[in-house]
MIMITOR-432223 format. One record per residue: residue number from 1; residue in one letter; z, y, x of N, C-alpha, C, O in turn. Coordinates in steps of 0.1 Angstrom, whole numbers, plus 5000, padded with zeros to 4 digits. Each point is the difference from the previous one (the first is absolute). Layout:
! residues N
  num  residu   nc3   nc2   nc1  cac3  cac2  cac1   cc3   cc2   cc1   oc3   oc2   oc1
  NUM       a     Z     Y     X     Z     Y     X     Z     Y     X     Z     Y     X
...
! end
This chain:
! residues 160
  num  residu   nc3   nc2   nc1  cac3  cac2  cac1   cc3   cc2   cc1   oc3   oc2   oc1
    1       m  3533  8587  9322  5012  5006  4994  4998  5015  5000  4997  5006  5010
    2       k  5005  4999  4979  4999  5015  4998  5014  5006  5001  5010  4995  4995
    3       h  4989  5016  5011  5013  5008  5001  5000  5010  4988  4991  5007  4998
    4       s  5019  4993  4996  5002  5008  4989  5006  5013  5004  5011  5000  5006
    5       t  4983  5011  4992  5005  5013  5003  5000  5009  4987  4992  4998  4991
    6       n  5017  5011  5009  5000  5009  4989  4992  5012  5004  5004  5009  5007
    7       h  4984  4992  4988  4990  5010  5003  5005  5014  4995  4996  5010  5006
    8       s  5012  4990  4984  5004  5012  4994  5009  5008  5009  5000  5012  5000
    9       t  5008  4981  5008  5009  5008  5010  4992  5003  5012  5004  5010  5007
   10       r  4986  4983  4997  4993  5003  5012  4991  5012  4999  4997  5007  5010
   11       h  4999  4996  4978  4990  5011  4998  5006  5012  4995  4994  5008  4993
   12       g  5019  4994  5009  5007  5013  4997  5005  5001  4985  5003  5011  4996
   13       r  4998  4977  4997  5005  5001  4987  5015  4997  5001  5004  4990  5007
   14       g  5004  5018  4986  5014  4998  5001  5004  4989  4991  4992  4992  4994
   15       s  5021  5007  5004  5005  4989  4993  4998  5002  4985  5000  4990  4992
   16       a  4998  5022  5004  4998  5003  4985  4985  5000  4997  4996  5005  4990
   17       d  4995  4991  5019  4986  5000  4999  4994  5014  4998  4990  5002  4993
   18       r  5017  5008  5013  4995  5013  5000  4992  5002  5013  5005  4997  5011
   19       p  4984  5009  4988  4993  5002  5013  5006  5012  5008  5002  5011  4994
   20       t  5000  4988  5018  5005  5011  5009  4988  5006  5006  4988  4995  4999
   21       r  5014  5015  5008  4988  5007  5006  4998  4996  5015  4997  5009  5008
   22       h  5006  4979  4995  4998  4995  5013  5006  5008  5011  4993  5004  5010
   23       g  5020  5000  4988  5007  5007  5010  4997  5015  5000  5003  5007  5009
   24       r  4991  4998  4980  4997  5014  4999  5010  5008  4992  4996  5008  4991
   25       g  5016  4989  5011  5011  5007  4993  5003  5014  5005  4993  5004  5009
   26       p  5017  5002  4986  5003  5014  5004  5005  5000  5015  4997  5010  5006
   27       a  5009  4980  4999  5004  5000  5014  4988  5001  5009  5000  5007  5010
   28       r  4989  4985  4987  4988  5000  5008  4993  5014  4999  4995  5005  5011
   29       r  5005  5001  4977  4994  5013  4999  5008  5011  5009  4994  5008  5006
   30       i  5019  4991  4993  5008  5009  5008  4998  4998  5015  4999  5009  5007
   31       g  5000  4979  4996  4998  4996  5015  4986  5005  5005  4999  5006  5011
   32       r  4991  4993  4980  4987  5005  5004  4999  5015  5001  4994  5005  5009
   33       t  5013  5001  4982  5001  5015  5000  5007  5005  5013  4995  5009  5006
   34       l  5016  4985  4996  5007  5004  5013  4992  4997  5012  5001  5007  5010
   35       a  4992  4982  4990  4992  4996  5012  4989  5011  5002  4996  5002  5012
   36       f  5000  5004  4978  4990  5011  5001  5006  5013  5003  4995  5008  5009
   37       v  5015  4996  4984  5006  5013  5001  5009  5002  5012  5000  5010  5007
   38       l  5008  4980  4997  5009  5001  5011  4994  5004  5013  5006  5009  5007
   39       p  4983  4985  4998  4994  5004  5012  4996  5015  5000  5001  5007  5010
   40       v  4994  4997  4979  4995  5014  4999  5012  5010  5001  5000  5010  5007
   41       v  5011  4986  4986  5012  5009  5001  5006  5000  5014  5004  5010  5005
   42       l  4996  4978  5001  5005  5000  5014  4992  5008  5010  5006  5007  5008
   43       v  4981  4992  4991  4991  5008  5009  5002  5015  4997  5002  5007  5010
   44       l  4999  4997  4978  5001  5014  4997  5014  5005  5005  5001  5011  5006
   45       s  5009  4982  4991  5014  5004  5004  5001  5000  5016  5007  5008  5005
   46       g  4987  4982  5001  5000  5000  5015  4992  5012  5006  5005  5006  5010
   47       t  4984  4998  4984  4993  5011  5004  5008  5013  4999  5000  5008  5009
   48       l  5006  4993  4979  5008  5012  4998  5012  5001  5009  5004  5010  5005
   49       a  5002  4978  4998  5011  5000  5010  4996  5004  5014  5008  5007  5007
   50       v  4980  4989  4997  4996  5003  5013  4997  5015  5002  5003  5006  5010
   51       t  4992  5000  4979  4998  5015  5001  5013  5008  5000  5000  5011  5004
   52       r  5011  4983  4992  5013  5007  5000  5008  4998  5013  5009  5007  5002
   53       v  4987  4984  5006  5007  4997  5013  4996  5011  5010  4989  5003  5002
   54       s  5021  5002  5005  4998  5010  5010  4996  4992  5013  5009  4996  5008
   55       w  4978  5002  4995  4996  4993  5011  5001  5008  5013  5001  4994  5011
   56       s  4999  5019  4988  5001  5008  5012  5014  5002  5005  5002  5006  5011
   57       g  5008  4990  4982  5014  5002  5004  5006  5013  4996  5012  5003  5002
   58       n  4980  5006  4992  5005  5013  4995  5008  4997  4987  4997  4991  4993
   59       d  5012  5018  5005  5008  4999  4987  4994  5008  4989  5007  5003  4990
   60       s  4981  5001  5012  4994  5009  4989  4998  4991  4988  4998  4988  5000
   61       s  5001  5019  4988  4999  4993  4988  4985  4999  4996  4998  4994  4989
   62       t  4993  5010  5019  4986  4998  4997  4996  4986  5002  5005  4993  5009
   63       s  4986  5002  4983  4995  4986  5001  4990  5000  5011  4995  5010  5005
   64       a  5002  4977  5000  4991  4998  5010  4986  5005  4996  4992  5005  5008
   65       l  5004  4993  4979  4987  5004  4996  4999  5016  5000  4990  5005  5004
   66       a  5020  5001  4992  5000  5015  5000  4999  5005  5014  4993  5010  5003
   67       a  5014  4984  5006  5000  5005  5014  4986  4997  5006  4995  5009  5008
   68       s  4999  4980  4989  4987  4998  5006  4989  5009  4994  4991  5004  5006
   69       s  5011  4999  4981  4990  5009  4994  5001  5014  5005  4991  5007  5001
   70       e  5022  4997  5003  5001  5013  5006  4993  5001  5014  4994  5010  5003
   71       e  5008  4979  5004  4993  4999  5013  4985  5001  4999  4993  5006  5008
   72       v  5002  4987  4982  4985  5000  4998  4996  5013  4996  4989  5005  5005
   73       s  5018  5002  4986  4995  5013  4996  5002  5010  5012  4992  5010  5001
   74       r  5017  4988  5008  5002  5009  5011  4987  4998  5009  4995  5010  5006
   75       r  5001  4978  4996  4989  4997  5009  4987  5005  4993  4990  5004  5007
   76       a  5009  4995  4979  4988  5003  4993  4998  5015  5000  4988  5005  4997
   77       t  5022  5003  5007  4998  5015  4999  4995  5005  5014  5004  5011  5004
   78       s  4989  4981  5003  4994  5005  5013  4991  5012  4997  4993  5000  4990
   79       r  5007  5009  5019  4993  5012  4998  4985  4999  5004  4997  4993  5009
   80       t  4995  5013  4982  4985  4999  5003  4997  5011  5010  5007  5009  5002
   81       p  4981  4990  5005  4996  5009  5010  4999  5015  4994  5004  5009  5007
   82       q  4992  4992  4981  4999  5014  4994  5013  5006  4998  5002  5012  5001
   83       d  5008  4980  4995  5014  5005  4998  5006  5004  5013  5006  5011  5001
   84       v  4992  4981  5010  5005  5004  5013  4993  5013  5005  5007  5009  5005
   85       l  4980  4992  4993  4993  5012  5004  5005  5012  4992  5002  5011  5006
   86       r  4999  4988  4981  5005  5011  4992  5014  5005  5004  5002  5012  5002
   87       d  5007  4978  5000  5013  5004  5005  5000  5007  5013  5007  5010  5002
   88       r  4985  4985  5007  4999  5006  5014  4994  5014  4999  5005  5009  5007
   89       l  4985  4993  4985  4994  5013  4999  5009  5010  4992  5000  5012  5004
   90       l  5008  4983  4987  5009  5009  4993  5011  5005  5010  5004  5012  5000
   91       v  5000  4979  5009  5010  5004  5011  4993  5011  5009  5007  5010  5004
   92       e  4981  4987  5000  4993  5010  5008  4998  5013  4994  5001  5011  5006
   93       l  4996  4989  4980  4999  5012  4993  5013  5009  5001  4999  5012  5001
   94       k  5012  4981  4997  5013  5007  5001  5003  5005  5014  5005  5011  5002
   95       e  4993  4980  5008  5004  5004  5013  4990  5009  5007  5004  5008  5008
   96       k  4983  4990  4990  4990  5008  5007  4993  5010  4990  5005  5011  4998
   97       s  4984  4985  4996  4994  5008  4990  4990  4992  4992  4997  4989  5004
   98       p  4999  5016  4984  4991  4992  4992  4986  4998  5007  4993  4990  4997
   99       g  5003  5020  5011  4988  4999  5007  5000  4988  5010  4990  4992  5000
  100       v  5021  5005  5007  5001  4989  5009  4999  4987  4991  4993  4990  5004
  101       a  5014  5010  4985  5000  4988  4992  4986  4997  4994  4996  4988  5000
  102       l  4997  5022  4996  4987  4998  4995  4990  4995  5011  4992  4992  4998
  103       t  5010  5013  5014  4992  4996  5011  5002  4985  5003  4991  4992  5002
  104       h  5022  5004  4998  5003  4986  5003  4996  4991  4988  4996  4988  5002
  105       l  5004  5017  4986  4995  4992  4989  4985  4998  5002  4995  4988  4998
  106       q  4997  5022  5006  4986  4998  5002  4997  4990  5011  4991  4992  4999
  107       e  5017  5009  5012  4998  4991  5011  5004  4986  4996  4993  4990  5004
  108       a  5017  5008  4988  5004  4986  4995  4989  4994  4991  4997  4988  5001
  109       v  4997  5020  4991  4989  4995  4991  4988  4997  5008  4993  4990  4998
  110       n  5004  5018  5013  4989  4997  5008  5002  4987  5008  4991  4992  5002
  111       d  5022  5006  5003  5003  4988  5008  5000  4988  4991  4996  4989  5004
  112       r  5010  5012  4984  5001  4988  4991  4993  5004  4987  5007  5006  4991
  113       p  4981  4991  5007  4992  5003  4988  5007  4994  4987  4997  5005  4989
  114       s  5010  4985  5012  5007  4994  4988  5010  5009  4994  5003  4999  4988
  115       l  5001  5011  5020  5009  5010  4994  4993  5011  4992  5006  5008  4993
  116       g  4981  4992  5007  4992  5010  4994  5003  5001  4985  5000  5011  4994
  117       r  5001  4977  4999  5003  5001  4986  5013  5005  4996  5003  5004  4989
  118       h  5007  4997  5021  5013  5006  4998  5001  5014  5005  5010  5007  4998
  119       c  4979  4998  5008  5001  5013  5006  5003  5011  4990  5008  5009  5003
  120       a  4985  4991  4986  5002  5011  4990  5015  5000  4995  5006  5011  4999
  121       s  5000  4978  4998  5014  5000  4995  5009  5004  5011  5010  5007  4997
  122       i  4988  4990  5016  5008  5004  5011  4999  5015  5002  5010  5007  5002
  123       a  4977  4998  4997  4998  5015  5002  5007  5008  4988  5005  5010  5003
  124       r  4994  4984  4985  5007  5007  4989  5015  5000  5002  5007  5011  4997
  125       a  4999  4978  5008  5014  5000  5003  5004  5010  5010  5010  5006  5000
  126       l  4981  4995  5011  5003  5010  5010  4999  5014  4994  5008  5009  5004
  127       g  4983  4994  4987  4999  5013  4994  5012  5003  4992  5005  5012  5000
  128       r  5000  4979  4992  5012  5002  4992  5012  5003  5009  5008  5008  4998
  129       a  4993  4984  5013  5011  5002  5010  4999  5013  5007  5010  5006  5003
  130       a  4978  4999  5000  4998  5013  5006  5005  5011  4991  5005  5010  5005
  131       v  4992  4989  4982  5005  5010  4991  5015  5001  5000  5006  5011  5000
  132       r  5000  4977  5000  5015  5000  5000  5006  5006  5013  5010  5006  5000
  133       a  4983  4991  5011  5005  5004  5013  4996  5015  5004  5008  5007  5006
  134       y  4980  4997  4990  4995  5013  5005  4997  5010  4989  4998  5012  5002
  135       g  5003  4984  4985  4996  5009  4989  4985  4999  4997  4993  4995  5009
  136       p  5003  5009  4979  4986  4997  4996  4990  5008  5008  4989  4995  5004
  137       v  5014  5018  5000  4990  5008  5007  4997  4995  5014  4989  4998  5005
  138       r  5022  4999  5002  4999  4996  5014  4994  4985  5000  4992  4997  5009
  139       a  5012  4995  4982  4995  4986  4999  4985  5000  4998  4993  4992  5006
  140       q  5002  5017  4986  4986  5001  4997  4992  5004  5013  4988  4997  5001
  141       s  5019  5011  5007  4993  5004  5013  4997  4989  5009  4991  5001  5009
  142       f  5015  4988  4990  4998  4988  5008  4989  4991  4995  4995  4991  5007
  143       a  5000  5012  4981  4990  4991  4994  4987  5000  5008  4995  5010  5005
  144       r  4999  4978  4995  4987  4998  5007  4994  4988  4993  5006  4992  4993
  145       p  4981  5006  5009  4993  4989  4993  5003  4986  5006  4991  4994  5005
  146       v  5021  5002  4993  5004  4987  5004  5001  4991  4987  5007  5005  4991
  147       c  4986  4984  5009  5001  4992  4988  4996  5007  4987  5007  5000  4990
  148       d  4982  5007  5010  4994  5007  4989  5010  5010  4994  5002  5001  4988
  149       t  5003  5007  5021  5010  5011  4997  5011  4995  4991  5005  5008  4991
  150       s  5000  4980  5011  5011  4995  4992  5013  5008  5004  5009  5001  4991
  151       f  4992  5004  5021  5012  5007  5004  5001  5012  4991  5011  5003  4994
  152       a  4978  5005  5004  5000  5011  4991  5003  4997  4986  5007  5007  4992
  153       t  4989  4981  5003  5003  4995  4987  5015  4998  4998  5006  5003  4990
  154       g  5000  4991  5021  5015  4998  4999  5007  5013  5000  5010  5001  4993
  155       v  4985  5009  5014  5007  5013  5000  4999  5006  4986  5009  5005  4995
  156       a  4979  4995  5000  4998  5005  4986  5008  4993  4990  5004  5006  4990
  157       a  4998  4981  5011  5007  4992  4990  5015  5005  5000  5006  4999  4990
  158       q  4999  5005  5022  5014  5005  5000  5002  5013  4994  5011  5004  4995
  159       l  4978  5004  5004  5001  5013  4994  5001  5000  4985  5005  5009  4994
  160       t  4989  4980  5000  5000  5000  4985  5013  4993  4995  5001  4999  4988
! end
């Protein structure tokens, strides 16, 4: 005994014998689009929401990302040995004399040869500061052959 079935209704044909798209109507397309787009939107909105929350308890209006970037930039501005030496020698130049600062520059370069490539720029900065503090004639009197006479070059640069 054969069972009689209506094959036209089983294979997606409607009552008017029009072929449908096997469930690929507009609702299915919208559902697939939402299934793809919705997680992306939720992740992005969640990320933006987390950056706006004040996790530190402060009532400041800065976001967490801005606060962390400020902290990183503060840490990133650590001073190099040549900057520390330059600042220390400029203070010595003002408090004592350019001669003492030049002597300490030569000793620092002898102790740490890695500072040698910065010696000329430090000596020029000392020369410029000496002109501001002592005037050009007196500053020139402190010149000596430290770092290829860069101190004298710094003094001369202030005169022009």
